[in-house]
C-alpha positions in Angstrom: 0.3 -0.1 0.3 1.0 3.2 -1.0 0.7 6.1 1.6 1.6 9.6 1.7 1.6 11.0 5.1 0.6 14.3 6.4 1.9 15.6 9.5 4.0 18.4 11.6 4.6 18.3 15.1 5.8 16.3 17.5 2.5 14.5 18.3 2.7 13.2 14.5 6.4 11.3 14.8 5.1 8.4 16.5 2.6 7.4 13.7 5.1 8.3 10.9 7.8 6.0 12.7 5.6 3.0 13.5 4.2 3.3 9.4 7.7 3.1 8.5 9.3 0.5 10.9 6.1 -1.5 9.9 6.9 -1.5 6.6 4.3 0.0 4.6 5.3 2.3 1.6 5.6 6.3 2.5 6.0 7.7 -0.6 6.4 11.0 0.5 5.3 13.3 3.7 3.8 16.5 3.5 4.4 19.1 6.2 4.7 22.6 7.3 7.3 25.2 5.9 10.3 25.3 7.9 9.7 28.1 10.8 12.1 30.8 12.3 12.3 29.9 16.3 14.1 31.3 19.6 16.1 34.4 20.3 18.9 33.4 17.6 15.8 33.0 14.7 17.3 30.0 13.1 15.0 28.3 11.1 13.8 25.1 12.1 12.7 22.1 10.4 9.4 20.4 11.6 9.7 17.4 14.0 8.0 15.4 11.1 10.6 16.6 8.3 13.8 15.8 11.0 12.3 12.4 11.2 11.5 11.4 7.6 14.8 13.1 5.8 16.3 10.5 8.7 15.1 7.5 7.3 15.2 9.2 3.2 11.2 9.6 2.9 10.9 12.6 0.2 9.6 15.6 2.0 7.1 18.1 0.7 6.3 21.4 2.0 4.3 23.5 -0.5 2.5 26.4 0.9 -0.5 26.0 -0.8 -1.6 22.8 -1.2 -4.8 23.9 -3.1 -3.1 24.7 -5.7 -3.2 22.9 -9.1 0.4 22.7 -8.7 0.5 20.8 -5.3 -2.0 18.5 -6.6 -0.3 17.4 -9.6 2.6 16.6 -7.5 0.7 14.5 -5.3 -1.7 12.8 -8.4 2.2 11.4 -9.6 2.7 9.7 -6.1 -0.6 7.9 -7.3 -1.1 7.3 -3.1 -3.6 4.3 -1.9 -4.0 6.3 1.3 -3.2 9.4 2.8 -2.8 9.5 6.6 -3.6 13.1 8.0 -2.0 13.7 12.0 -1.6 17.4 12.6 -1.0 18.6 9.9 -2.3 21.9 10.8 -4.2 22.8 7.5 -7.4 22.0 6.3 -7.3 19.5 3.5 -8.8 20.7 0.7 -11.8 18.1 -1.3 -9.7 17.6 -4.2 -6.9 15.6 -2.0 -9.4 13.9 0.4 -11.3 12.4 -2.8 -7.8 11.6 -4.4 -6.5 8.2 -3.1 -8.9 5.2 -3.4 -8.5 4.0 0.3 -9.9 7.3 1.5 -8.0 9.6 4.1 -7.7 8.7 7.3 -7.2 11.6 10.3 -5.7 10.4 13.7 -7.8 12.7 16.3 -6.5 13.1 19.7 -10.1 13.0 21.5 -13.3 10.6 21.8 -15.1 12.1 18.9 -17.6 13.6 18.5 -16.1 15.5 21.5 -13.6 18.4 21.2 -13.3 18.4 17.1 -10.7 21.2 16.5 -7.5 22.3 16.7 -6.5 22.2 20.5 -8.4 19.1 21.7 -5.8 18.2 24.4 -5.3 21.4 26.1 -9.1 22.0 26.2 -9.9 18.6 28.0 -7.2 19.3 30.4 -8.8 22.6 31.1 -12.4 21.6 31.3 -11.4 19.0 33.8 -12.5 15.9 31.9 -11.4 12.8 33.5 -10.6 11.0 30.4 -9.8 11.1 27.0 -8.5 9.1 23.7 -7.6 9.3 20.1 -10.0 8.0 17.4 -9.3 7.2 13.7 -11.7 8.5 11.2 -12.2 8.7 7.8 -12.0 12.3 6.7 -14.9 14.0 5.0 -15.0 18.5 4.1 -16.2 18.8 7.8 -14.0 19.6 10.5 -13.7 16.1 12.5 -16.8 15.0 11.6 -15.8 12.2 9.4 -17.0 8.3 10.0 -15.3 7.0 13.2 -12.9 3.6 12.5 -11.2 3.2 15.9 -11.0 5.2 19.3 -8.9 4.0 22.8 -9.5 5.8 25.9 -7.0 7.1 29.0 -7.5 8.8 31.5 -6.4 12.5 32.5 -4.2 12.1 35.2 -3.3 14.8 38.5 -0.1 14.9 37.3 -0.4 15.4 33.1 -0.3 18.8 31.6 -0.7 19.2 28.0 2.7 18.0 26.8 2.6 14.5 28.9 -0.6 14.1 27.7 0.0 14.4 24.4 3.3 12.5 24.4 1.3 9.6 25.9 -1.7 9.9 23.2 0.5 10.1 20.6 2.1 7.0 20.9 -1.9 5.9 21.3 -2.3 7.2 18.3 0.4 5.5 16.3 -0.9 1.8 17.6 -4.7 2.5 17.3 -3.7 4.2 13.3 -1.7 0.5 12.4 -4.6 -1.0 14.2 -7.3 0.7 11.7 -4.9 0.3 8.8 -5.0 -3.7 9.5 -8.6 -3.5 10.0 -9.7 -1.6 7.1 -7.5 -4.3 5.1 -9.2 -7.4 6.3 -12.9 -5.7 6.7 -12.5 -6.1 10.6 -13.1 -1.9 11.0 -16.2 -0.6 9.7 -16.9 3.1 9.3 -19.5 4.2 12.1 -21.1 7.6 11.4 -20.7 10.1 14.5 -23.5 10.6 16.4 -25.1 12.4 19.6 -23.6 16.0 21.0 -20.6 17.1 20.3 -18.3 19.8 21.2 -15.6 22.3 19.9 -11.7 22.7 21.1 -11.1 26.2 19.0 -7.1 26.9 18.6 -5.5 28.2 21.7 -5.6 32.1 21.8 -2.9 33.9 24.5 -5.7 35.8 25.9 -7.2 31.9 27.0 -4.3 31.8 29.2 -5.5 34.5 31.6 -6.3 33.7 35.7 -10.0 34.5 36.6 -9.2 34.8 40.2 -12.9 34.4 41.0 -12.9 30.5 39.0 -12.7 27.5 41.5 -9.3 26.8 42.5 -9.3 23.3 40.9 -10.7 25.4 37.8 -7.5 27.5 37.7 -5.6 24.3 38.5 -6.9 22.2 35.4 -6.1 26.0 33.8 -2.4 25.8 34.7 -2.2 22.4 33.2 -4.2 22.7 30.1 -2.5 25.9 29.1 1.4 24.7 29.6 3.7 25.7 27.9 2.0 28.0 25.7 0.6 30.3 26.5 0.6 29.8 29.9 -1.5 30.4 32.4 -0.8 34.3 33.8 -1.9 36.7 35.9 -0.2 40.5 37.0 0.8 41.9 40.2 2.4 45.3 40.7 2.3 45.8 36.7 4.5 42.5 36.2 3.3 39.5 34.1 3.8 36.1 35.9 3.1 32.8 34.4 2.1 30.3 36.7 4.0 26.8 35.6 2.7 24.3 38.2 -0.1 24.7 40.8 -2.4 22.5 43.1 -5.8 22.9 44.7 -4.5 22.9 48.4 -6.9 21.7 51.1 -8.2 24.7 52.6 -11.7 26.1 53.3 -12.2 29.0 50.9 -11.3 31.9 52.6 -10.1 35.2 51.7 -10.8 37.5 48.2 -10.2 36.2 45.2 -6.6 36.9 43.6 -5.3 38.1 47.5 -2.7 36.4 49.1 -4.0 33.5 51.3 -0.1 32.5 52.8 3.4 32.0 51.9 4.8 29.2 52.7 8.3 27.8 52.2 8.5 26.7 48.9 4.5 27.7 47.6 2.4 30.6 47.4 -1.5 30.4 48.5 -3.8 32.4 46.9 -7.4 32.5 47.6 -9.9 31.3 44.8 -14.0 32.2 44.0 -13.9 28.8 45.7 -10.7 27.2 47.8 -6.9 28.4 47.9 -4.5 27.5 44.9 -1.1 27.0 45.5 1.5 28.5 43.4 4.3 26.5 43.2 6.4 27.5 40.6 6.4 31.0 38.6 8.2 32.5 35.8 7.9 36.2 36.0 8.3 38.1 32.6 12.0 38.1 31.5 13.3 36.6 34.6 13.8 32.2 35.2 11.5 30.2 37.0 11.3 30.4 40.6 9.1 28.5 43.4 5.9 31.0 44.5 7.4 31.9 47.7 10.7 32.9 46.5 8.8 35.2 44.1 6.9 36.3 47.2 9.6 37.3 49.1 11.4 38.9 46.4 8.9 41.3 45.5 8.4 41.7 49.6 4.5 40.6 49.4 2.9 40.4 52.6 -0.3 38.5 52.9 -3.4 40.2 51.9 -1.8 41.7 48.7 -3.7 41.2 45.6 -3.5 39.9 42.1 -4.8 42.7 39.3 -7.9 41.3 38.3 
């Protein structure tokens, strides 16, 4: 079977790697253009491109996948199937209809829940107890195609968007191989998505702003879901503070939301709309990460001092 693989970030690499190691013929990888990254403004390859080049898979990086020229370039490869994992752009109808065995997407949610660009982050932010991966046949809608296989996993208290994405990426790789085998021997049948759906929009910088009137558990979930970007953030005396690690502390609700409840040896405890949250690790703008207590002591903050609303 001739496969063309569409994918870009780290999340897509385990699937590409397992397809290659399983022996499927991957005729090309389609990925996003190289991007400028870091303080040095160096041009960096997408992780999928790095892996593809390391095993001598041809790489296509078109900026216009809707163009006739790109379609012709793809058609020459005569793919039997296209696999899409976190590519980062909507696949046009002409490409969806190109491979005779269809376009298979690996999506990091239990569809029809969390369709869209950021299912991992929003599942954590919304306090979901579990999530998973769904393989599906792609159609012209946004993650609305017929489902093929699903696998669940718990969202652990220690998870953030990075650790959960890593686990889901490995689950997705195994599930995609099972899906292809199941389609080949007809043990896997497409199933329409039914029931209520939800949407996971692309993350914006402002989504990380902490609302201190929210319950402590909700803020804790925000910290985990928005790590590492944009980060859960707040302001103290005109300084932006990003919260890297936190926990919902075991205290009854006390004090005005957003005001310091207590400063311990290594934690900064802040009152919320319901309960107290411990800011365990924080990063002031332009400075290194430190404990919440170190930040409070460095700024000479006292109990009762309040973050900006």
